[in-house]
C-alpha positions as CSV (number, residue, x, y, z in Angstrom):
1,M,0.0,0.1,0.0
2,T,1.1,3.5,-0.9
3,D,0.0,6.8,0.0
4,L,-2.0,6.8,-3.1
5,G,-3.4,3.2,-3.1
6,D,-2.2,-0.3,-3.7
7,L,0.8,-0.9,-5.9
8,D,1.4,-4.2,-7.5
9,V,5.1,-5.1,-8.0
10,L,5.2,-8.6,-9.7
11,G,8.3,-10.6,-11.1
12,E,6.5,-12.7,-12.9
13,I,2.8,-12.7,-14.3
14,V,0.4,-16.1,-14.5
15,G,-0.6,-16.0,-18.1
16,G,2.5,-13.3,-19.4
17,G,5.5,-14.5,-18.6
18,R,8.4,-13.0,-17.1
19,Y,9.6,-9.7,-17.3
20,E,11.8,-10.1,-20.1
21,D,8.8,-11.6,-21.9
22,L,6.6,-8.8,-21.5
23,L,9.4,-6.2,-22.1
24,P,8.3,-5.5,-25.7
25,H,4.7,-4.9,-24.9
26,T,5.5,-2.2,-22.3
27,I,5.0,1.7,-22.6
28,M,6.8,4.3,-20.1
29,L,4.3,6.7,-18.0
30,D,4.9,9.4,-15.9
31,L,3.1,8.7,-12.7
32,F,3.3,11.6,-10.4
33,G,6.7,12.2,-11.4
34,V,8.1,8.9,-11.6
35,S,9.0,7.0,-14.8
36,C,7.5,3.4,-14.8
37,R,7.2,0.8,-16.9
38,C,3.4,-0.5,-17.7
39,L,2.2,-3.2,-19.8
40,G,0.3,-1.8,-23.0
41,L,-3.8,-1.8,-22.7
42,R,-3.7,-4.4,-25.4
43,R,-1.1,-7.2,-23.8
44,L,-2.7,-6.0,-20.4
45,I,-6.1,-7.5,-21.6
46,E,-4.6,-10.7,-22.8
47,V,-2.5,-11.3,-19.7
48,K,-6.0,-10.6,-17.0
49,R,-7.7,-12.9,-19.6
50,A,-5.0,-15.6,-19.4
51,A,-4.9,-15.3,-15.4
52,G,-8.4,-15.9,-15.4
53,R,-9.0,-14.4,-11.7
54,P,-12.2,-13.3,-10.8
55,R,-10.7,-9.7,-10.0
56,D,-8.6,-9.8,-13.2
57,L,-11.8,-10.7,-15.3
58,E,-14.0,-7.7,-13.9
59,A,-10.9,-5.2,-14.6
60,M,-10.9,-6.8,-18.1
61,A,-14.4,-5.8,-18.9
62,E,-13.4,-1.9,-18.3
63,L,-10.0,-2.4,-19.9
64,E,-11.6,-3.6,-23.3
65,V,-14.1,-0.4,-23.2
66,L,-11.3,1.8,-22.7
67,L,-9.3,-0.2,-25.7
68,E,-12.6,0.1,-27.3
69,E,-12.8,4.4,-26.9
70,R,-8.9,4.7,-27.6
71,E,-9.2,2.7,-31.3
72,K,-12.2,5.0,-32.2
73,K,-10.7,7.8,-31.3
74,A,-7.7,7.1,-33.2
75,E,-9.7,5.8,-36.3
76,G,-11.5,9.4,-36.1
77,Q,-8.3,11.1,-36.1
78,A,-6.9,9.1,-38.7
79,N,-10.1,10.0,-41.2
80,R,-9.8,13.6,-40.0
81,S,-6.3,13.9,-41.3
82,E,-6.7,12.3,-44.7
């Protein structure tokens, strides 16, 4: 637990593999002034699906909505630039 909430730090993710396996699927985020490497949204959904735990499946539904919204926004921007 941190002052800002829960923080999961894992050496290996069930359904995702080791850090080295996941590294190509990460993005860098600035979180409160600290650079953190995090799984990209698409890969995070895949890992949660593979883990299959109830809390992962619950979170996965929200993440899929976020991914759809992001893809629609990107598609709309691509259409405007044509």
